[in-house]
N, C-alpha and C positions, 0 to 999 in steps of 0.2 A: 256518710251521714244519713241516717234513716229516721229522723225525727217525725213528729206528727204531721208537719206541713208536707213533707215528702210523701208520706203514706197517703194522706188525704188527696193530694194532687194526682197521685198515681191512680187511686180509686176513682177519682173524677174522670180521668181519661178513659178508664175501662168502662165505666157506666155510659159515657158519651159514645164510645165506640159501639156499644150494644145498641144505643138509640140510633146512631148513624146507620147501622145495618138495617134496623127496622124501617127507618125512613126511606132508605134506598129501595128496600123491598116494596114499599108503597109509592114508588116513583116520585119521591120528593128529593130533588138533588141540590137545589140552590141553598136553602137554609141549612140542610144537613151538612154540606161541605163547609159552610161558614162556621157552624157550631163545632164541627170536628177540629177545624184549624185553631180556633180560639181556645177551646178546652184543652187540647193537647199542648198548646203553647204555654199554658199556665205552668204545668209541670216542667217543661223544657227550660223555661226561664228560671225557675226555682233551682233546678239542677245546675244551670250555668252560674247562678249566684254563689253556689258552694265553692266554685273555683275562681271567684273574683280576685283580682289582683290588688284591690284597695277597698276601703269602706265605701267610697263614692261609687265604685263599680258594682259592689254588692247591692247598695241601695237602688241603683239604677235598674239592675236586673229584677230585683224584687218589685220595683215600681211597675216595670213592664208586665210582670206576672199579674199584678193587681189590676192593671188596665185590661189585660186579656180575660181575667176572671169577670170583670164588669161587662165586657162584651159578651162573654159566654152567658151571663145572666140575661142579657137582652134577647139573645137567640132562644134561650130556654123559655122565656116568658112569651115569645111569639108563638110557640108551638100550640099551647092550648087556646090562646087568644085568637089565633087565625083559623084553627080547626083543620089545618092541612093534613094532620094525622091525629089519631086518637091514641094518646100515650100519656100516662101519669108521670109528669116530670117533677113532682113535688119533692121526692127524695133527692134528686140531682140538684135542684135549686137550693135545698137546705144545705147540702154538702158544699156547694159552691159558695153560699153565703158564709159558712164557717171559714172557708179558705180565705175569702175576702177579709173577714175580721182578723184572722191570724196574720195575713200579709200586712194589713194596716198596723197591727201591733209590732210586728218585726221591723217595719220601716221606721215607725216612730221611735222605737227603742234604739235602732241603729243610728238615728239622727240625734239621739240624746234628748229626745222630747218625752214628756210624761204621757202615759197612755190614759185614755178615758176608760173608766171601769163602770 
């Protein structure tokens, strides 16, 4: 399955890996590791959901992915606010926000609830 959510979460991971490398080169290790873990977990949980054994399991995995995406947003917002490194994270934040919206929609649809448009 290679739908938009899979592609976007993969792209998010790649962009965050590049940012992680940059942060490591500038001796920032704590936030960079947290960011890398949460961002790559988004895609990993989405992939796990594709092999879910039930609707409940699918919703659970997608919900975890959504929580990880929200954590990723937190770490991304800290970067410019803290000034620990100078890096324009706007594109990554926008991509992550798209993923959060998509995940929320998938979760609501899977629960049989109407989506807000």
